KESE-124816 format. One record per residue (C-alpha): residue number from 1; x, y, z. Coordinates in pm, 1 decimal. Layout:
N
   nr        xx        yy        zz
  NUM         X         Y         Z
...
This chain:
264
   nr        xx        yy        zz
    1       3.0       5.6       2.4
    2     137.1     333.0    -108.6
    3      98.2     576.3     194.8
    4     182.9     878.3      -5.4
    5     454.9     996.6     230.1
    6     767.9     994.4      19.2
    7     969.3    1322.2      51.3
    8     750.3    1454.0     323.5
    9     923.3    1639.1     601.9
   10     868.4    1546.6     954.8
   11     973.2    1662.0    1309.4
   12     952.9    1404.2    1584.2
   13    1019.1    1521.9    1938.8
   14    1160.3    1267.1    2183.0
   15    1300.1    1107.3    1866.7
   16    1618.0     930.9    1978.8
   17    1458.7     628.7    2156.9
   18    1151.2     443.7    2240.3
   19     825.7     542.9    2068.5
   20     973.5     846.1    1901.4
   21    1259.9     654.6    1745.9
   22    1020.4     374.8    1625.6
   23     797.8     645.2    1460.7
   24    1094.6     791.8    1304.7
   25    1212.9     460.7    1156.0
   26     852.9     387.8    1039.2
   27     838.3     717.9     860.6
   28    1185.6     683.3     713.5
   29    1088.8     344.3     562.1
   30     823.4     540.4     374.3
   31    1083.3     792.1     240.4
   32     999.1    1070.8     480.2
   33    1284.8    1338.0     554.9
   34    1333.3    1361.2     924.1
   35    1415.4    1611.2    1196.7
   36    1463.9    1434.4    1535.2
   37    1469.7    1635.9    1852.3
   38    1590.9    1507.7    2193.8
   39    1798.2    1617.7    2492.5
   40    2100.9    1382.2    2466.2
   41    2312.0    1485.3    2179.3
   42    2520.6    1163.8    2168.4
   43    2234.4     924.6    2132.1
   44    2046.0    1166.8    1892.2
   45    2337.1    1184.6    1654.9
   46    2396.7     820.1    1666.1
   47    2044.4     738.3    1573.0
   48    2015.5    1005.2    1298.2
   49    2331.0     867.4    1147.8
   50    2198.5     517.0    1161.2
   51    1867.0     615.4     993.5
   52    2038.5     795.9     710.6
   53    2257.6     486.9     648.2
   54    1971.1     231.8     662.2
   55    1686.9     411.9     507.3
   56    1860.0     656.8     269.9
   57    1666.8     971.3     386.0
   58    1780.0    1300.2     546.4
   59    1785.8    1261.8     915.4
   60    1878.4    1576.5    1105.7
   61    1919.5    1585.2    1484.6
   62    1857.4    1893.8    1701.4
   63    1935.9    1884.0    2064.3
   64    1693.0    2072.2    2273.6
   65    1512.3    2068.6    2608.0
   66    1157.6    2126.2    2492.9
   67    1052.6    2241.2    2837.1
   68    1231.0    2566.1    2751.6
   69    1068.1    2814.2    2519.1
   70    1394.5    2939.8    2395.4
   71    1495.2    2586.3    2292.1
   72    1173.9    2556.2    2090.8
   73    1235.5    2876.1    1918.8
   74    1575.0    2750.5    1801.8
   75    1412.0    2425.2    1675.2
   76    1165.0    2630.2    1473.4
   77    1439.4    2850.9    1336.6
   78    1659.8    2557.1    1223.5
   79    1384.8    2385.7    1054.5
   80    1268.5    2689.5     876.8
   81    1632.4    2771.0     759.3
   82    1721.0    2416.1     663.0
   83    1395.8    2285.5     500.5
   84    1177.9    2596.2     464.7
   85     851.6    2403.9     534.1
   86     716.9    2110.9     725.4
   87     458.7    1832.0     659.5
   88     433.6    1637.2     981.0
   89     470.2    1723.4    1355.7
   90     478.5    1442.5    1604.0
   91     466.6    1569.0    1963.6
   92     601.9    1277.6    2140.6
   93     854.0    1420.9    2409.2
   94     749.0    1337.0    2764.0
   95     836.5    1143.8    3072.2
   96     652.2     983.1    3367.9
   97     615.5    1118.8    3721.8
   98     543.2     946.4    4050.1
   99     501.6    1223.8    4285.3
  100     158.4    1252.1    4466.0
  101     -35.1    1570.4    4449.9
  102      62.3    1658.8    4809.5
  103     437.1    1579.0    4747.5
  104     488.5    1756.8    4413.6
  105     627.6    2107.2    4424.1
  106     526.3    2395.6    4206.1
  107     833.6    2360.4    4013.3
  108     764.0    1996.2    3935.6
  109     416.1    2071.2    3813.8
  110     542.2    2353.3    3597.8
  111     811.7    2134.7    3442.2
  112     567.7    1876.6    3340.4
  113     316.6    2135.9    3209.4
  114     584.5    2305.0    3000.3
  115     710.3    1974.0    2857.6
  116     394.4    1800.0    2794.7
  117     151.4    2089.8    2707.8
  118     330.4    2416.5    2637.4
  119     588.3    2238.0    2412.9
  120     295.9    2121.7    2192.6
  121     145.5    2468.4    2198.0
  122     466.8    2645.0    2112.9
  123     565.0    2404.5    1842.5
  124     216.0    2435.2    1683.1
  125     251.6    2809.3    1679.6
  126     587.2    2777.7    1506.4
  127     531.5    2488.2    1273.9
  128     176.3    2565.2    1145.3
  129     297.7    2847.4     939.2
  130     563.4    2614.8     773.0
  131     276.1    2362.3     695.1
  132      83.5    2634.5     531.8
  133     368.2    2675.8     283.3
  134     306.2    2306.5     185.2
  135     -69.2    2353.5     166.1
  136    -151.1    2147.2     472.1
  137       3.7    1894.1     710.5
  138     -41.1    1657.7    1005.1
  139       9.9    1709.5    1375.5
  140       4.3    1401.1    1607.4
  141       8.9    1419.9    1990.6
  142     135.1    1114.9    2192.3
  143     -60.1    1144.9    2507.0
  144    -138.3     841.2    2717.2
  145    -431.5     618.2    2837.8
  146    -372.5     796.8    3160.2
  147    -535.0    1102.2    3005.6
  148    -875.2     917.5    3024.2
  149    -814.5     651.0    3275.5
  150    -581.3     798.2    3540.0
  151    -324.6     603.6    3743.7
  152    -342.8     663.4    4109.0
  153      34.5     683.9    4124.4
  154      90.8     954.1    3853.3
  155    -123.9    1252.0    3906.4
  156     104.3    1503.8    3734.2
  157     135.9    1279.0    3428.0
  158    -245.3    1218.8    3426.1
  159    -322.5    1592.7    3446.0
  160     -79.7    1717.9    3185.4
  161    -158.5    1430.0    2935.5
  162    -536.0    1510.2    2971.2
  163    -461.7    1869.9    2902.1
  164    -259.6    1767.6    2588.1
  165    -559.6    1552.3    2477.4
  166    -786.5    1853.3    2501.5
  167    -536.0    2096.8    2329.1
  168    -523.5    1839.8    2046.8
  169    -901.0    1875.9    1991.5
  170    -902.4    2247.8    2027.1
  171    -618.4    2281.5    1775.7
  172    -797.0    2056.9    1527.6
  173   -1098.1    2264.2    1544.3
  174    -890.2    2574.3    1458.8
  175    -704.6    2406.6    1168.6
  176    -938.5    2171.6    1020.9
  177   -1031.5    2411.1     725.4
  178    -660.7    2459.7     633.8
  179    -593.4    2097.0     548.9
  180    -399.2    2045.1     860.5
  181    -515.9    1725.7    1031.7
  182    -460.1    1704.7    1416.4
  183    -516.4    1373.8    1614.8
  184    -421.7    1245.1    1955.9
  185    -293.2     892.4    2038.8
  186    -343.8     739.8    2383.3
  187    -115.8     433.8    2410.5
  188    -135.2     163.4    2676.9
  189     154.3     -60.2    2769.3
  190     431.6      -7.4    2528.6
  191     760.0    -199.8    2602.1
  192     998.6      95.5    2613.3
  193    1335.1     102.7    2797.6
  194    1178.5     287.4    3078.5
  195     958.0     -13.7    3151.6
  196    1250.0    -261.1    3125.2
  197    1459.1     -42.3    3361.7
  198    1182.6     -20.5    3613.7
  199    1120.3    -396.5    3604.8
  200    1490.3    -475.6    3640.5
  201    1513.4    -248.5    3938.7
  202    1206.5    -435.8    4092.2
  203    1371.0    -768.7    3990.6
  204    1663.5    -684.9    4210.8
  205    1441.0    -599.3    4510.9
  206    1208.1    -895.1    4470.9
  207    1441.3   -1155.1    4351.9
  208    1205.0   -1230.2    4043.4
  209    1290.2   -1228.8    3676.8
  210    1216.1    -881.5    3528.0
  211    1024.6   -1036.9    3236.2
  212     795.1   -1217.5    3482.1
  213     722.6    -881.4    3641.5
  214     620.5    -725.2    3310.4
  215     416.1   -1027.7    3216.0
  216     228.6   -1000.0    3552.5
  217     159.1    -622.6    3486.0
  218      35.1    -698.3    3126.9
  219    -189.1    -985.4    3243.6
  220    -335.4    -764.8    3512.6
  221    -397.8    -450.5    3311.6
  222    -477.1    -546.7    2956.1
  223    -718.2    -791.4    2803.1
  224    -476.5    -882.4    2523.9
  225    -231.8    -984.6    2800.0
  226      96.1    -839.2    2669.4
  227     294.5    -520.2    2604.8
  228     304.6    -385.5    2252.9
  229     638.1    -312.1    2096.2
  230     714.1      49.4    2001.1
  231     704.9     -46.8    1639.6
  232     332.0    -177.5    1674.7
  233     231.9     162.8    1799.4
  234     446.7     340.9    1544.2
  235     278.8     171.3    1269.7
  236     -45.1     341.4    1375.6
  237     127.7     683.1    1375.1
  238     261.4     630.0    1034.8
  239     -90.6     551.2     903.6
  240    -236.3     865.1    1061.9
  241      46.7    1067.1     900.4
  242     -49.7     934.0     565.6
  243    -301.2    1028.6     296.8
  244    -483.8     701.2     365.7
  245    -595.5     861.4     695.0
  246    -751.4    1164.7     520.0
  247   -1076.2    1149.7     703.0
  248    -919.2    1088.9    1048.8
  249    -923.7    1423.5    1215.1
  250    -987.5    1576.7    1555.5
  251    -995.5    1236.1    1738.5
  252    -826.9    1052.3    2016.3
  253    -726.6     697.6    1935.7
  254    -658.8     436.3    2193.9
  255    -388.5     182.5    2112.2
  256    -408.0      -2.6    2447.9
  257    -469.6    -384.0    2401.1
  258    -825.1    -321.2    2524.0
  259    -715.6    -160.0    2849.0
  260    -955.5     133.6    2854.1
  261   -1264.6      28.8    3067.7
  262   -1499.8     317.7    3008.3
  263   -1712.5     399.0    2709.2
  264   -1593.1     701.4    2516.4
């Protein structure tokens, strides 16, 4: 199936590992030219080099902490100067949080708000004009099932991802008549390195194999009974970026193995 993505230009935030890297690889396989944004320069440059070699597309890395507005301004400027336009924006950058409402400081709340919400808002303001030069585009927000079905141990993550989901809908309503499609994806259990690291830490504490710990979590939380690979989720992102998803707009999609237990 031709997805109509060849020679499109995409920015993926949090693009050096996990879900963001899997999305980048999926788009590169379709011939998309890439800009990857992340905080760790060494890993970012390594992955950009590898993608260029394996897929034969441009892959440019920009090191930036997207919780900072000046860093976002620099990302926008570099893309404008190097490419002059943009077709796809994947807002993927984010991290988990385990502080309770009562424990978390104002500074912690502000950091997560800036990273999960304001980064998406600031990037939209900067990238939409570049999409208009191409006659349209696609914006995808990687939120979380926590945005709809909150975890009792991650209130800051829950709140900021819920705000990102609402922002996605508001932005879609604003841009729908400019041929810019905006959607939100709420993943469930995706087997990223963060999950592996956490399970390995528990493994040392509990004296149990880390894979057994993850299998127990998946059996408890998801009807499908397993984690998804980052590539399984990335395939859905790639589809939503494509012309084959031309009627998919202003929605939130759950890729969660049946985890969501409320009717939406």
